[in-house]
N, C-alpha and C positions, 0 to 999 in steps of 0.2 A: 437672316440675323436671328429671328425668333426661334427658328428651328435649331439653330446652333445652341442658343441659350436654354431652350427646353431639353436638348440632349445633355447638356452639361447638369442641369437640375436634376435630370432622371438618374444620371450617373451618381451624383451625389447622394440622392436618396438611396440608391441600392447599396452604395458603400456603407451609409449610415445604418441601413437595416441589417447588413451583413455583420457589422460590428456589434450592433445590438443582440443580434441572434445568436452570436457565438457565445458558448457556455463559458462562464467564469471558471478559472481554475480553482480547484478545490484545496483544502489543506487537510493533511493527515496526522492523526495521533497514532503512532506505533508504541504500544506498551509492551515490555518484555517483564514478565513476573518471573522472579527467581526464588526457588524454594529449597529449603534444607531438609523437609521431610515430606512424605506422601501425604500426611494429615494436611499440611499447609495447602498443598495443591488441591486437595479435595474441597477444603473450605473456600478456596478462591474460586474453583470451578462452580460450586453451588451458588456463590455470590453472583458470578457472571451469568449463569443460566437463568437463575430464579429471580434476580434483582436488576442488575445493570443493563443487560440487553432488553428486558421487557420495558424498563424505564426509557431507554433510548428509543425504542420503538414508539412509545407513547409521545415522545418529542418529534416523531417524525423521520427518525434515522433508521432505515430498514437495511443497511448495508454494513453491518458490524461483522468483522470476522474474528473468529477465536480459532488459534491453531496450536498443535502440539508438535514437538519435534518427532521425526519418524522413529520407529521402535529401535533401529540400529544406531542411533545417535547417541552420544555418551551423555547429552543433556536431557534424554527422554525421562520423563518423571520429575525433572528438576525445573523446567521452564514452560511458560505459556506465552504466546503472542496475541495480542489483542489489537486489531486494526479498526480505528474509528475514523470515518471521513466526516469533515466539516465543509459547510458551504463558504464560510468565512472565518478570518481569525477571531472576529467578535463572537461567532458562535462557539468556537474553541474555549474563549474566555468565559462565556456565560454557562457553560455546561455544568460545572460543579453547582453553581447557585441555583440552577433550575432543578438539579437532582435533589438538592437539599430541601426543596419545597414539596417534593413528591413523597406524600405519607406512605404510599404502598411500597415505593422503593425503599424507604428507611425500615419499613417493617420486615419486608422480605430479605433485606441485607444486613439485618441486625446482627448476626453472628460475625459477619466481617466487619462491618463498620464500626461497631462498639467493641471489637476485640481489645482485650487488656494488654499491657506492654509485655507481660510475660509469656503471652500466648499469641503472637503476631500471626496473620494468615499467610505471611510471606518474608522472605529474607529481605528482598529488595525489589524496587521497581525501576527499570530504566524507561524514560519517555523520550521518544524521538519525534520531532516535529518536521513535517514535509510540505512542500507545495508541489501540487501536480504539475507535470509537464505540459507545455502548450500543445504538444503532440498528442496527448490523451488527457484532457482537462478534468474529465470525471472518472472515479472508479467504476468498474464493471464487474458484475456477478459472471462468473465463468460458466459456460455450458458444457457440463461433464455428465456422463451417464453411468459410470461405474460406482460400485459401492463406495462409501466415504473412506472405508478401511484400506482401498486400494489406490486412491488419488494421491497425486504428489503435486504440492504446492512448493515452488522453487523461489525463495527469497534471495536476492542478490544485493550485495553492497559494493559499490566501486568507489574507492578513495583516489583523489587526485594528488599530484605532487605539490601543486600550488593552486591558489584560487583560479588563476588565469587558465591553467591547464585543465582543471576540473569543469570550467566553463565550456571549454572546447569539447569534451565528452558529451556535456548535456546538449551541446549544439549538434553533436553527431547523431543524437537520438531524434532531436527535432527536425532541423533543417536538412541533416543528412538522411532523415527519414529511416532510421533504423527501427523506429517505432512502427512504422508502416510495413517494414520487412517481417518483423515479429508477427504483426496481424495477418499478413499474406500467407505466412507459414503456419497459422493456426496454433500460436502459442497461448491463446486464452489469457491474456494478461489481466490482472485485477487492478494493478496501478503502476505508474512511473513517478517517482518524486524527487525533488531537490531537497536535500536534508538542510533545514533551516537552523536547527539546534539538535546536537548530539554529541556523542563522546568521540566519534571520529570524523573529523572535518578536515578539508572539504570532502563532501560525500554525496552520493546519488544512491537510491535504492529502488528496486522494482520487483514486483512478484508476477511470475507466469504460472500456469496450472496445465496439469496433464492427467489423462486417464489412469495411468500407472507409470512405474519407473521405465518399462520398455518403450512406452509412448515417449516419455521424456527423452530418453537416449536417442531415439529415432528422430525426434524434432531438431534435437541439438546437431546431429550429424547432417540433416538437410540445411540447417542454418549455416554450418561451416562450409559445406559444399556449394552454397548458393552464389550465383554469379553476381547478384546484387551486393552481397556482403564482401566478397572478394574484391570488387571494384572499390567500394567504400573504404574498407580497412587498408587498401593499398595506397590511398590517398596521402601524399606527404603531409597535409593539413592535419589529419587526424592520427598521426603516429605518435606513440608513447604518451597517450593521454590518461592512462589508469596507472597508478602506483600499486594497489593492492585490492584484491577481490576476495569476498567472503562469500560462501554459498551455504544457505540453510534449507534443508529439506523438511517439509512440514505437511501435516495432514490436518484438515479442517475437523473440529468436534462435531457431534451430530446436532448440537444446537446453533452452530455457526450460520449467519445468514449468507456467507460466502463460500 
């Protein structure tokens, strides 16, 4: 009897340890800056490089990504994408107040922060708030060796017909192990996330990365031809669970952490 009790106790301890050891799912802030002139973009980039990223680094956030559309995109020179991970929603909520207390940040970003209404540094900002998938709870820095100018970061947005159908696609990534499939095939994902607040709902987004466009195309061909994907996508349970897909091809800036 004591042996049985001890076994149950040890198993309970092991489960408790595993739950405690599992990383908490992060929250992501995805900012999309929209510009009406090259001057606006230059001012915002100076703010990001010289003020915001250094300030976030001082707060311990070393995985901030800044991306431009690829040169062939119609939005090239008109948009910037900024990815900021947060450990908790509370951290996201406190970010602005902490930045406001940073004197170096205020001085370095003065041209942007104190811009007058007749000369704003952007046309508009869209902010999307996401929660990391359980299948990849933490954002990762991709391991790429090519020059920044050749790298391709692919940001995808999957919208669902309804909330329930959208949840089915999220489940396909997690329980169906689509996340694991991408990892096995070397897609170098930065993040996978459920959109909690954004202009297109219900919605999930994720970002994968490649050495160059040829590598991107080869990886996707391998994905489509993979036996695991063919089996997963043929399951009746996961049929017709995406209503609209948007794909954005981006490149990291030289000062991006990711």
